[in-house]
C-alpha positions as a printed NumPy array, in Angstrom:
array([[ 118.667, -191.162,   62.301],
       [ 121.792, -192.577,   63.948],
       [ 124.464, -193.793,   61.538],
       [ 123.258, -197.028,   59.997],
       [ 121.934, -198.44 ,   63.276],
       [ 118.198, -197.915,   63.565],
       [ 116.023, -199.514,   60.911],
       [ 112.663, -198.852,   62.563],
       [ 110.975, -197.102,   65.491],
       [ 110.375, -200.545,   66.953],
       [ 114.069, -201.357,   66.871],
       [ 114.876, -198.092,   68.655],
       [ 112.296, -198.871,   71.326],
       [ 113.73 , -202.362,   71.796],
       [ 117.269, -201.01 ,   72.206],
       [ 116.183, -198.472,   74.809],
       [ 114.155, -201.05 ,   76.759],
       [ 116.938, -203.624,   76.659],
       [ 119.42 , -200.989,   77.796],
       [ 117.125, -200.097,   80.69 ],
       [ 117.023, -203.769,   81.694],
       [ 120.806, -203.921,   81.642],
       [ 120.904, -200.798,   83.828],
       [ 118.733, -202.583,   86.374],
       [ 120.998, -205.643,   86.319],
       [ 124.039, -203.425,   86.878],
       [ 122.47 , -201.808,   89.943],
       [ 122.22 , -198.391,   88.288],
       [ 118.465, -197.972,   88.32 ],
       [ 116.651, -198.045,   91.655],
       [ 113.942, -196.288,   93.613],
       [ 115.201, -192.847,   94.628],
       [ 113.989, -190.11 ,   96.924],
       [ 112.382, -187.073,   95.274],
       [ 115.38 , -184.992,   96.385],
       [ 117.865, -187.222,   94.546],
       [ 115.715, -187.341,   91.407],
       [ 115.255, -183.568,   91.375],
       [ 118.99 , -182.995,   91.858],
       [ 119.912, -185.274,   88.964],
       [ 117.207, -183.911,   86.666],
       [ 118.228, -180.333,   87.395],
       [ 121.881, -181.131,   86.635],
       [ 120.922, -182.867,   83.388],
       [ 118.933, -179.845,   82.226],
       [ 121.617, -177.391,   83.321],
       [ 124.85 , -179.083,   82.314],
       [ 124.29 , -182.281,   80.291],
       [ 125.111, -185.942,   80.819],
       [ 128.665, -185.845,   82.197],
       [ 128.012, -183.385,   85.015],
       [ 124.626, -184.964,   85.754],
       [ 126.316, -188.319,   86.308],
       [ 128.536, -186.82 ,   88.997],
       [ 125.613, -184.939,   90.58 ],
       [ 123.566, -188.158,   90.771],
       [ 126.435, -190.107,   92.344],
       [ 127.052, -187.276,   94.838],
       [ 123.359, -187.261,   95.78 ],
       [ 123.249, -191.044,   96.108],
       [ 126.64 , -191.769,   97.655],
       [ 127.973, -188.451,   98.962],
       [ 130.323, -189.943,  101.567],
       [ 131.575, -192.831,   99.432],
       [ 135.127, -192.668,   98.056],
       [ 134.967, -191.483,   94.459],
       [ 138.627, -191.096,   93.526],
       [ 141.986, -192.273,   94.825],
       [ 145.221, -190.798,   93.497],
       [ 148.707, -190.103,   94.849],
       [ 147.376, -187.265,   97.018],
       [ 144.81 , -189.46 ,   98.758],
       [ 141.061, -189.885,   98.333],
       [ 138.045, -187.699,   97.548],
       [ 134.398, -188.491,   98.143],
       [ 131.632, -187.95 ,   95.592],
       [ 130.406, -184.965,   97.582],
       [ 133.902, -183.472,   97.536],
       [ 134.267, -183.993,   93.763],
       [ 130.915, -182.303,   93.177],
       [ 131.869, -179.385,   95.419],
       [ 135.306, -178.988,   93.803],
       [ 133.859, -178.895,   90.286],
       [ 131.284, -176.276,   91.326],
       [ 133.968, -174.076,   92.863],
       [ 136.269, -174.421,   89.854],
       [ 133.496, -173.743,   87.327],
       [ 132.459, -170.614,   89.22 ],
       [ 136.069, -169.415,   89.426],
       [ 136.532, -169.871,   85.663],
       [ 133.271, -168.12 ,   84.851],
       [ 134.357, -165.227,   87.089],
       [ 137.509, -165.01 ,   84.986],
       [ 135.49 , -164.735,   81.795],
       [ 135.102, -168.3  ,   80.491],
       [ 132.057, -168.455,   78.209],
       [ 129.988, -171.342,   76.844],
       [ 131.43 , -173.087,   73.764],
       [ 134.928, -171.767,   74.482],
       [ 137.743, -174.299,   74.461],
       [ 139.223, -175.729,   77.662],
       [ 142.347, -177.706,   76.756],
       [ 143.65 , -180.175,   79.359],
       [ 147.245, -181.447,   79.272],
       [ 147.451, -183.606,   82.37 ],
       [ 148.215, -187.101,   83.546],
       [ 145.737, -189.271,   85.458],
       [ 144.963, -187.463,   88.728],
       [ 142.274, -185.391,   90.439],
       [ 143.211, -182.22 ,   88.566],
       [ 142.193, -183.724,   85.234],
       [ 138.901, -184.962,   86.694],
       [ 138.172, -181.601,   88.36 ],
       [ 138.862, -179.786,   85.098],
       [ 136.611, -182.039,   83.01 ],
       [ 133.599, -181.695,   85.303],
       [ 134.09 , -177.944,   85.777],
       [ 134.435, -177.376,   82.033],
       [ 131.294, -179.446,   81.444],
       [ 129.38 , -177.215,   83.856],
       [ 130.592, -174.204,   81.864],
       [ 129.317, -175.66 ,   78.568],
       [ 132.867, -175.687,   77.171],
       [ 134.549, -177.598,   74.401],
       [ 136.747, -179.983,   76.397],
       [ 139.954, -180.726,   74.487],
       [ 141.971, -183.628,   75.888],
       [ 145.617, -183.25 ,   74.85 ],
       [ 148.008, -186.179,   74.534],
       [ 150.722, -186.013,   77.218],
       [ 153.156, -187.721,   74.846],
       [ 153.062, -184.908,   72.297],
       [ 156.217, -182.958,   71.58 ],
       [ 156.22 , -179.192,   72.074],
       [ 155.428, -178.284,   68.439],
       [ 152.514, -180.744,   68.361],
       [ 151.092, -179.347,   71.6  ],
       [ 151.266, -175.803,   70.269],
       [ 149.811, -176.72 ,   66.873],
       [ 146.919, -178.719,   68.299],
       [ 146.161, -176.16 ,   71.014],
       [ 145.981, -173.441,   68.378],
       [ 143.999, -175.476,   65.848],
       [ 141.389, -176.69 ,   68.344],
       [ 140.758, -173.225,   69.798],
       [ 142.217, -173.071,   73.306],
       [ 140.639, -170.288,   75.341],
       [ 141.702, -171.738,   78.718],
       [ 144.533, -174.168,   79.43 ],
       [ 144.948, -176.672,   82.266],
       [ 148.355, -178.356,   82.478],
       [ 150.777, -180.24 ,   84.694],
       [ 153.918, -178.349,   85.693],
       [ 156.173, -180.873,   83.929],
       [ 154.873, -179.612,   80.555],
       [ 155.372, -175.898,   81.253],
       [ 158.529, -175.715,   79.1  ],
       [ 156.516, -176.668,   76.008],
       [ 153.806, -174.043,   76.476],
       [ 155.678, -170.752,   76.213],
       [ 153.901, -169.827,   72.971],
       [ 150.428, -170.821,   74.209],
       [ 148.679, -167.798,   75.727],
       [ 144.946, -168.51 ,   76.153],
       [ 142.603, -165.568,   76.601],
       [ 141.127, -166.985,   79.824],
       [ 144.433, -167.978,   81.365],
       [ 146.561, -171.056,   82.088],
       [ 146.179, -173.08 ,   85.287],
       [ 148.341, -175.699,   86.952],
       [ 146.622, -179.027,   87.52 ],
       [ 149.539, -180.753,   89.267],
       [ 152.475, -178.954,   90.827],
       [ 154.703, -179.283,   93.848],
       [ 154.443, -175.535,   94.405],
       [ 150.776, -174.396,   94.421],
       [ 150.206, -170.744,   93.491],
       [ 147.292, -168.466,   92.683],
       [ 147.013, -169.985,   89.205],
       [ 146.783, -173.573,   90.4  ],
       [ 143.485, -175.44 ,   90.32 ],
       [ 143.745, -176.033,   94.055],
       [ 143.895, -172.285,   94.714],
       [ 140.887, -171.618,   92.479],
       [ 138.947, -174.423,   94.143],
       [ 139.791, -173.144,   97.622],
       [ 138.5  , -169.662,   96.792],
       [ 135.627, -170.478,   94.428],
       [ 131.943, -170.375,   95.308],
       [ 130.44 , -173.786,   96.202],
       [ 127.043, -172.813,   94.724],
       [ 125.795, -174.679,   91.675],
       [ 127.033, -172.698,   88.642],
       [ 124.393, -171.091,   86.433],
       [ 123.32 , -173.046,   83.369],
       [ 125.55 , -172.233,   80.374],
       [ 122.6  , -172.757,   78.022],
       [ 124.559, -175.216,   75.858],
       [ 125.793, -178.745,   76.321],
       [ 129.546, -179.373,   76.531],
       [ 131.395, -181.088,   73.72 ],
       [ 134.288, -183.54 ,   74.064],
       [ 137.202, -183.298,   71.615],
       [ 139.369, -186.412,   71.606],
       [ 142.491, -186.582,   69.458],
       [ 143.434, -189.372,   67.093],
       [ 146.629, -191.238,   67.941],
       [ 148.763, -189.661,   65.239],
       [ 150.804, -192.844,   64.8  ],
       [ 151.342, -192.17 ,   61.103],
       [ 150.716, -188.425,   60.859],
       [ 149.44 , -185.287,   62.59 ],
       [ 146.844, -185.966,   65.327],
       [ 143.342, -184.768,   64.435],
       [ 140.571, -183.508,   66.667],
       [ 137.527, -185.781,   66.722],
       [ 134.677, -183.964,   68.517],
       [ 131.463, -185.64 ,   69.634],
       [ 128.338, -184.605,   71.456],
       [ 127.372, -186.037,   74.817],
       [ 125.345, -189.271,   74.533],
       [ 121.592, -188.933,   74.046],
       [ 120.637, -192.611,   74.262],
       [ 120.656, -195.272,   76.967],
       [ 121.87 , -197.652,   74.255],
       [ 125.327, -196.08 ,   74.356],
       [ 125.957, -197.631,   77.776],
       [ 123.643, -200.523,   77.02 ],
       [ 126.068, -201.575,   74.308],
       [ 128.884, -201.95 ,   76.833],
       [ 126.684, -203.592,   79.449],
       [ 125.453, -206.126,   76.896],
       [ 128.948, -207.648,   76.88 ],
       [ 130.77 , -206.516,   80.04 ],
       [ 129.383, -207.052,   83.575],
       [ 130.157, -203.59 ,   84.967],
       [ 128.388, -203.062,   88.291],
       [ 127.575, -200.044,   90.452],
       [ 129.498, -199.398,   93.652],
       [ 132.698, -201.276,   92.785],
       [ 136.366, -200.289,   92.33 ],
       [ 138.079, -199.542,   89.012],
       [ 141.851, -199.314,   88.549],
       [ 142.288, -197.101,   85.478],
       [ 145.789, -197.605,   84.079],
       [ 144.927, -196.266,   80.613],
       [ 145.555, -192.535,   80.078],
       [ 142.386, -190.51 ,   80.512],
       [ 143.101, -188.204,   77.579],
       [ 142.37 , -191.241,   75.385],
       [ 138.887, -192.518,   74.553],
       [ 139.28 , -195.729,   76.578],
       [ 140.516, -194.119,   79.797],
       [ 138.216, -191.099,   79.57 ],
       [ 135.038, -193.06 ,   78.835],
       [ 135.747, -195.646,   81.512],
       [ 136.676, -192.981,   84.072],
       [ 133.405, -191.123,   83.501],
       [ 131.506, -194.417,   83.498],
       [ 133.077, -195.458,   86.801],
       [ 132.113, -192.241,   88.567],
       [ 128.631, -192.27 ,   87.05 ],
       [ 128.188, -195.802,   88.39 ],
       [ 129.035, -194.634,   91.908],
       [ 132.208, -196.726,   91.805],
       [ 135.651, -195.752,   93.071],
       [ 138.161, -194.631,   90.425],
       [ 141.821, -195.382,   91.237],
       [ 144.397, -193.514,   89.121],
       [ 148.128, -192.866,   89.068],
       [ 150.108, -190.287,   87.132],
       [ 152.57 , -192.759,   85.613],
       [ 152.049, -196.424,   84.871],
       [ 154.221, -198.879,   86.756],
       [ 153.279, -202.562,   86.322],
       [ 154.128, -203.682,   89.862],
       [ 152.542, -200.609,   91.441],
       [ 149.386, -201.278,   89.42 ],
       [ 149.18 , -204.919,   90.551],
       [ 149.808, -203.904,   94.167],
       [ 147.067, -201.265,   93.926],
       [ 144.607, -203.753,   92.435],
       [ 145.205, -206.013,   95.434],
       [ 145.252, -203.23 ,   98.05 ],
       [ 142.053, -201.566,   96.83 ],
       [ 140.298, -204.849,   95.974],
       [ 139.708, -203.609,   92.436],
       [ 136.992, -205.389,   90.501],
       [ 137.894, -203.822,   87.157],
       [ 141.147, -202.876,   85.435],
       [ 141.211, -200.55 ,   82.409],
       [ 144.385, -200.984,   80.356],
       [ 145.936, -200.985,   76.918],
       [ 147.713, -204.142,   75.712],
       [ 151.274, -202.939,   76.271],
       [ 150.46 , -202.32 ,   79.963],
       [ 149.253, -205.896,   80.312],
       [ 152.417, -207.085,   78.568],
       [ 154.531, -205.207,   81.144],
       [ 152.61 , -206.899,   83.964],
       [ 153.205, -210.301,   82.367],
       [ 156.917, -209.486,   81.967],
       [ 157.186, -209.408,   85.785],
       [ 156.612, -213.163,   85.829],
       [ 155.061, -215.024,   88.735],
       [ 156.721, -212.78 ,   91.311],
       [ 154.537, -209.898,   90.169],
       [ 151.352, -211.48 ,   91.496],
       [ 152.677, -213.846,   94.169],
       [ 151.21 , -213.046,   97.585],
       [ 148.731, -210.49 ,   96.169],
       [ 145.036, -211.084,   96.692],
       [ 143.451, -210.461,   93.289],
       [ 140.295, -212.429,   94.017],
       [ 138.03 , -209.359,   93.612],
       [ 139.134, -208.847,   89.998],
       [ 136.291, -209.661,   87.582],
       [ 137.095, -207.567,   84.522],
       [ 140.211, -206.582,   82.6  ],
       [ 138.828, -204.22 ,   79.969],
       [ 141.366, -203.722,   77.217],
       [ 141.445, -201.618,   74.037],
       [ 143.587, -198.989,   72.328],
       [ 145.647, -201.333,   70.156],
       [ 145.493, -204.953,   69.092],
       [ 145.668, -207.391,   72.026],
       [ 146.823, -210.411,   70.033],
       [ 146.208, -214.08 ,   70.703],
       [ 149.466, -214.828,   72.511],
       [ 149.212, -211.941,   74.98 ],
       [ 145.556, -212.819,   75.575],
       [ 146.563, -216.357,   76.545],
       [ 149.287, -215.083,   78.876],
       [ 147.016, -212.555,   80.62 ],
       [ 144.3  , -215.173,   81.059],
       [ 146.793, -217.648,   82.499],
       [ 147.971, -215.034,   85.025],
       [ 144.717, -213.303,   86.026],
       [ 142.057, -215.82 ,   85.045],
       [ 139.216, -215.663,   82.476],
       [ 138.469, -211.977,   83.062],
       [ 139.613, -210.355,   79.786],
       [ 137.139, -208.302,   77.728],
       [ 138.666, -207.062,   74.476],
       [ 137.039, -203.98 ,   72.903],
       [ 137.428, -203.118,   69.239],
       [ 136.76 , -199.558,   68.128],
       [ 138.542, -196.297,   67.375],
       [ 138.486, -192.618,   68.289],
       [ 136.232, -191.951,   65.307],
       [ 133.767, -194.881,   65.369],
       [ 133.844, -195.386,   69.185],
       [ 132.877, -198.989,   69.954],
       [ 132.073, -201.822,   67.552],
       [ 132.622, -205.275,   69.09 ],
       [ 133.694, -206.787,   72.409],
       [ 135.211, -210.233,   72.918],
       [ 134.14 , -211.861,   76.187],
       [ 136.174, -214.448,   78.123],
       [ 134.039, -217.163,   76.49 ],
       [ 134.916, -215.81 ,   73.023],
       [ 138.598, -215.589,   73.882],
       [ 138.714, -219.118,   75.311],
       [ 137.781, -220.379,   71.831],
       [ 139.488, -217.745,   69.664],
       [ 142.022, -215.67 ,   71.654],
       [ 142.829, -213.629,   68.562],
       [ 139.298, -212.368,   67.949],
       [ 137.644, -209.093,   68.997],
       [ 134.22 , -210.62 ,   69.521],
       [ 130.811, -209.837,   68.082],
       [ 128.948, -206.508,   67.769],
       [ 127.58 , -204.966,   70.961],
       [ 123.93 , -204.043,   71.449],
       [ 123.012, -201.178,   69.126],
       [ 126.026, -201.538,   66.813],
       [ 126.209, -202.849,   63.278],
       [ 129.454, -204.067,   61.745],
       [ 129.819, -205.058,   58.105],
       [ 132.723, -206.226,   55.958],
       [ 132.706, -204.494,   52.571],
       [ 134.77 , -204.8  ,   49.412],
       [ 136.285, -201.835,   47.573],
       [ 133.007, -201.299,   45.714],
       [ 131.017, -201.141,   48.957],
       [ 129.454, -204.581,   48.514],
       [ 128.988, -206.738,   51.624],
       [ 131.356, -209.708,   51.737],
       [ 130.451, -213.222,   52.92 ],
       [ 131.652, -214.852,   56.137],
       [ 135.36 , -215.628,   56.108],
       [ 136.261, -213.056,   53.434],
       [ 138.589, -210.193,   54.363],
       [ 137.471, -206.68 ,   53.579],
       [ 137.088, -203.183,   54.979],
       [ 135.332, -202.842,   58.33 ],
       [ 132.381, -200.414,   58.554],
       [ 130.559, -199.585,   61.793],
       [ 127.342, -197.913,   62.868],
       [ 126.449, -197.037,   66.489],
       [ 125.28 , -194.244,   68.819],
       [ 128.617, -192.601,   69.629],
       [ 130.519, -191.769,   66.47 ],
       [ 132.38 , -188.519,   65.96 ],
       [ 131.097, -185.533,   63.985],
       [ 134.013, -185.142,   61.609],
       [ 137.555, -183.852,   62.098],
       [ 137.946, -180.371,   63.559],
       [ 140.001, -179.172,   60.625],
       [ 137.607, -180.678,   58.082],
       [ 137.219, -184.096,   56.547],
       [ 135.525, -187.258,   57.725],
       [ 135.801, -191.016,   57.605],
       [ 134.223, -192.695,   54.567],
       [ 130.541, -193.518,   55.07 ],
       [ 128.609, -196.132,   53.085],
       [ 124.886, -196.678,   53.703],
       [ 125.196, -194.933,   57.046],
       [ 128.135, -197.062,   58.226],
       [ 131.505, -195.453,   58.945],
       [ 134.886, -196.868,   57.963],
       [ 137.043, -197.912,   60.92 ],
       [ 140.178, -197.799,   58.785],
       [ 140.835, -201.507,   59.375],
       [ 140.341, -204.681,   57.396],
       [ 139.052, -207.907,   58.874],
       [ 136.677, -210.835,   58.591],
       [ 133.932, -212.65 ,   60.503],
       [ 134.098, -216.344,   61.321],
       [ 131.098, -218.689,   61.169],
       [ 130.233, -217.899,   64.817],
       [ 129.997, -214.149,   64.127],
       [ 133.302, -213.271,   65.775],
       [ 135.311, -210.455,   64.185],
       [ 139.045, -210.742,   63.468],
       [ 141.243, -207.744,   62.618],
       [ 143.61 , -208.549,   59.775],
       [ 145.334, -205.16 ,   59.642],
       [ 144.941, -201.518,   58.677],
       [ 143.389, -200.932,   55.277],
       [ 146.456, -198.894,   54.325],
       [ 148.936, -201.465,   55.722],
       [ 148.348, -204.175,   53.139],
       [ 151.189, -204.489,   50.674],
       [ 151.498, -206.303,   47.372],
       [ 154.787, -208.209,   47.322],
       [ 155.578, -210.086,   44.146],
       [ 151.893, -210.021,   43.204],
       [ 150.695, -211.419,   46.561],
       [ 148.604, -209.518,   49.136],
       [ 150.277, -209.448,   52.556],
       [ 149.024, -208.061,   55.871],
       [ 151.917, -207.312,   58.261],
       [ 149.688, -207.984,   61.304],
       [ 149.631, -211.711,   60.521],
       [ 153.422, -211.88 ,   60.642],
       [ 153.514, -209.813,   63.862],
       [ 151.064, -212.168,   65.528],
       [ 153.166, -215.195,   64.598],
       [ 156.487, -213.711,   65.731],
       [ 154.98 , -212.698,   69.055],
       [ 154.366, -216.382,   69.822],
       [ 158.112, -217.107,   69.773],
       [ 159.541, -217.431,   73.281],
       [ 162.459, -215.096,   72.482],
       [ 160.33 , -212.2  ,   71.226],
       [ 159.238, -209.481,   73.654],
       [ 157.857, -207.016,   71.087],
       [ 157.545, -206.921,   67.332],
       [ 156.275, -204.634,   64.602],
       [ 156.202, -205.442,   60.892],
       [ 155.833, -202.792,   58.199],
       [ 155.692, -202.73 ,   54.422],
       [ 158.439, -200.749,   52.698],
       [ 159.103, -200.074,   48.992],
       [ 161.134, -202.65 ,   47.047],
       [ 162.433, -202.186,   43.49 ],
       [ 162.173, -205.877,   42.597],
       [ 158.956, -206.935,   44.356],
       [ 157.099, -203.614,   44.602],
       [ 157.071, -203.868,   48.394],
       [ 158.621, -206.035,   51.091],
       [ 158.174, -206.693,   54.776],
       [ 160.538, -205.191,   57.316],
       [ 160.421, -206.563,   60.876],
       [ 161.428, -204.641,   64.003],
       [ 162.071, -207.051,   66.856],
       [ 162.723, -206.62 ,   70.585],
       [ 164.185, -209.743,   72.184],
       [ 163.735, -210.788,   75.819],
       [ 166.784, -210.136,   78.004],
       [ 169.214, -213.045,   77.899],
       [ 167.67 , -214.532,   74.733],
       [ 169.408, -214.991,   71.391],
       [ 167.351, -214.551,   68.235],
       [ 169.052, -213.745,   64.931],
       [ 167.831, -212.348,   61.64 ],
       [ 168.046, -215.833,   60.139],
       [ 166.052, -217.231,   63.074],
       [ 163.285, -214.722,   62.334],
       [ 163.136, -215.66 ,   58.669],
       [ 163.22 , -219.384,   59.341],
       [ 160.471, -219.191,   61.967],
       [ 158.163, -217.278,   59.611],
       [ 158.968, -219.518,   56.621],
       [ 158.154, -222.616,   58.685],
       [ 154.725, -221.287,   59.655],
       [ 153.577, -218.998,   56.836],
       [ 153.828, -218.671,   53.073],
       [ 157.263, -217.829,   51.679],
       [ 156.16 , -214.4  ,   50.408],
       [ 155.307, -213.408,   54.004],
       [ 158.9  , -213.808,   55.208],
       [ 160.454, -210.419,   56.172],
       [ 163.312, -209.56 ,   53.843],
       [ 164.808, -207.203,   56.425],
       [ 165.011, -207.501,   60.226],
       [ 166.036, -204.756,   62.646],
       [ 166.634, -205.441,   66.351],
       [ 165.774, -202.678,   68.814],
       [ 165.916, -202.151,   72.58 ],
       [ 162.228, -201.179,   72.552],
       [ 159.536, -200.138,   70.097],
       [ 158.513, -196.465,   70.032],
       [ 154.937, -196.266,   71.335],
       [ 152.445, -193.596,   72.305],
       [ 150.817, -193.67 ,   75.772],
       [ 147.976, -195.869,   74.502],
       [ 150.437, -198.521,   73.388],
       [ 150.228, -198.003,   69.637],
       [ 153.502, -198.368,   67.783],
       [ 154.673, -195.095,   66.21 ],
       [ 155.275, -196.339,   62.69 ],
       [ 156.655, -193.061,   61.411],
       [ 159.476, -193.317,   63.969],
       [ 160.238, -196.887,   62.951],
       [ 160.489, -195.871,   59.32 ],
       [ 162.97 , -193.178,   60.347],
       [ 165.127, -195.734,   62.217]])
């Protein structure tokens, strides 16, 4: 029984049928030749969902462009061939099913090749965060069980102490050698690799914004409703073009990258995010979809009108955003620049997806994260586990088809009646739209009053002088706790500590006014845009 989702066999049947209908609408399901059907079915039985998606797209659209990166383009047939060759080369070097393939790479073909090849080997695919420091990389690689390592040359200096049994291989380098992926692909057998006998497993890492990153493994999806949930809110279509700005080691970028290729759409990636380069690429490739985290959208908006002037963005239908809180003000700015195309996903590495706000939702409530997707349940509970009424703030619990299995090193998120804690607090409005009020461990009690820093952040972000802001609770001898604001001001603007306090006092209750304000050049963030609170507290 899936976590807290399915209440009856009839409900499960409805979800699968509705998902199938959404597949038809998206252009995914169609009459196929026996050859295509046999190829896809064989791949599903041999390798599981991820590899089968590529095999199906290669059979359907072999000559269509699958991926564009800084080295050029690859077709679906070429991607399929490359992953076969790489999987065979790794198996020849001893890689066995269930062994760990750790990937430390930016967004480019090497990461994609490695994921599909590892899937065909039945491996545990461990996606490492490219923003980790050397000690974190070594600790995580050791803890998660790295039997084979794929990495970009720029990270070589951090990997001296990592010596996987099956070897280390360069995914991106200016000087190809015998241990580069390109060399293995060139010399590997193009035949379909033998079935590993087990399905691959994906290990995504938590953000580690407040502590050590944890491995959050999950099985490949077994239900159509996993994708049906997304399609119930977002009009993804087969055969389009997706510009993936979000890092693919993160849940958002990885899931959307695999989804894009499975849909027979073209995936456009770049190793490092540059806001103007991204906008230019969207126009040049006539992208229909952009995958991004909020801070990337903020950098695009910072360019002003000149960033989009003269660029044809008429093909753009979807800006799919997640990873950290979008916020009402940024939502308004992105909509004003790109049009009503923003879809705001709420979820986490552990619970996967929960709700999605559509452009219609955001036109009414730009600060919301929408309503639950097909197949998901979201409830607001008090500390005793009792369901709270509409409008009341409490802990957010989620049930769906894609949640993680528990942390690699042990432990799990709290589960109540089959629903898993997201770690956030929030409330529903009368229209069923969810609002995130903060992290459940962020709330402070200041002078006897409950305060969520996120509310103060959201207000300060609306001020014309503020480029970025983060508000944290810190200990206070007199009040128990107090708010401390970290503010980045737009170039050429003047905004003082007194201005901050006065602006908050004018708009919110007095006890929500930050008692301390620190001005910074920029906020420390991880690649998915989340503010690194531990670094702020050290400042």
